[in-house]
Steps between C-alpha positions, in 0.01 A plus 500: 500500500146578613375735771418194714857375471633843598271503806615150597869583460479819706291326765748214531808725504368747757276275708198725444148365451411458130181704536697798636749479213214468249329813637830693490576404140143576388517844667843569344368424150186706566711800605707479180185471289329792676810718461523430126126556455536843661786588261795450738799277425635261766878482556653210695874563544710199400201323340342720235223741414135456414433779254227628271589505130308699242427323172451725199197487271553253217323315223447127545352234273200273549624207295172307496306797353798648313435848642711766669430575866610816680651419841481815714778632723497316833703432814628159608676378814858379459782366716857621457752291698792669674853456367591287804203271432585468129865425572409236761272322255758522220773349715295217654250386235612273218254362248 
């Protein structure tokens, strides 16, 4: 599902103009991004958490040059779904 499909679905279900829904979704994502960039996690009860994970320093390999590369310690954004969310997906999705 794309962001455009999400906007269309919400617009159709709630009867709100697509441009208003688009602006709301864009602002929501911007707020999450800004919060993570400032070092704060975002917790959405019943959905999950957007958190910052710290990756330790490690040695990687450049295969084409056959050399070792030091990858410094760094932070990455991550999403951790809530237990309710995980259980809902487990019970309804079959592949």
